[in-house]
N, C-alpha and C positions, 0 to 999 in steps of 0.2 A: 137508841137509833141515832146514828150521826148521818151527816151528808147534806143537811139544809144549808143553803147559802143565800145571802143577799148583799147586793152592792148598791151603795148610793154615792151621789156626788153632790157636794154643796159649795155655794159660792163663799169666798173668803170675806165674810162679813160677821160681825159680832151676833147678829140675830140668827145666823145659821147654826150656831153652837147648840142651841136648845133642840133644833130639829134633829141634828145628829145624835144627841143623847137620847131623845125620845125613841128614835128608830133603834138604837142599840138596846134599850131597856125592853122595848116591845119584842125584839128578836130574842133576847135573853129569856124573857118570861115565856115566849112561844115554844121554846125548847126545854122548858122545865128547870131553868136554873132556880135554885133555892132562893126564897124571899130575902134571906139575910145576906145573900151575895149580891143582890140587885143594887143595894146602896153603894156598895164598893165599885161595881161596874159604872154605875152612874157617875161617881166622883172621878174614876180614872178616865173614862171617855171624855168627860167634860174637860178635863186638864189637857188630854192629848189633842183634842180638836181645837181648844182655845189656843194652844202652843202652835199648832199648824196654821191657823188663821192669822194669828197675831205675828208670831216670830218667824214662821217659815214663809208664808205668803205675804207677810206684811200688809195685811188687809187689802191686797190687790184683788178686786172683784173680778178681774180678768183671768185669775187663777183659781182653780178648783181645789178642794180637799176630797180625796176619794176614800171611802170607807168600805170595808168588807167585813161582814159578819158571818161567822161560820160555826155550825154545830160539828165540831171535829171529834175524833176519838178522845181527845184530852178534855173537851168541855167547850165552853164559850170562848171563841177565838175572834179577835178583832184586829184588823189592820187599818191604819190611818196613814195616808200619803199626802205630803204637800209638794209643791213645786218651787220651793224657794231655794236659797243658796246652800242649805244643809248645815249641819254643825256636828261637833263631836262631843257626845254626851259626858265623856270623862273630863272635858274642860269646864263643865258647869260646876260652880262652887258647891260643896256639900252643905246644904242648909242647917245641918245639925252640928257643924263645927262652930265653936264659940265665936270666932271672928266673923261668921256669916249669919248669925242669928237675926240681925236686924235687916239683912238684904232681902229684897223681895224677889229674888230669882232662886230657882232650884227646887222650890217646894212642890211644883207640879210633878217633877220626876220622882220625888220622895213619895208623893200620893199614889202615883201609878205603881211604884214598887211595893207599896204597902197594901193596896187594895186588890191587886192582881197577883197571881202566882208566878207568871213568867212575863218579862218585859224585854223586848230586844229592839235596838235601833239599827237600821240599815241605810246605806247610801245606794239607792237603786240606779240603774242605768237611766240616763235622762235627767238626772238631777233630783234635787229635793231630799226629803227625809221620809223613811217608811218606819212606822213603829208597829211592831206586833205585840199584842198582849194576849195572854191566856189566863181564864179563870177555870181552874180544874173543877171537874164534877165533884 
C-alpha cells in the first residue's frame, strides 16, 4: 500500500540533523522498509540533511530545511530542500579519484548514491537545492 506522506521542517542547526534522521527512519519502518535498508536510509538522510544545514543554508537558523517522506509506488521516497544559494552536483570533485582521496568534500554525495537506489538534485523555483532520493521496495 502506498500513499502515506509526512512533511517536517527543521531549523538549520547541527542538532536538527538527528531529529530529521530519526523522523526518516521512523517513517521508513512504519511503511515496512526492510531492516537491512534502514541503515542506508539513515546514512543517506544524515548526509543530505547535514549538507542542507551546513552547505546550503550555511547554519542560518532563520532558514529551514524541509523534508518530505513518501510511501510511493517505488518505495521509500524522501525529498530534502534547503534555501541556500544552490550548487551544481557535477562540479563537486569525485572523492574516488586519486587526486581527491584526501579531500573532505564529495563523500556525502557518494554515500547517498551508494545507499539509495535513485538520487536526483534539482534547483527549485525560489532558490536553494532540492534532493530527491528513493530506496526501492
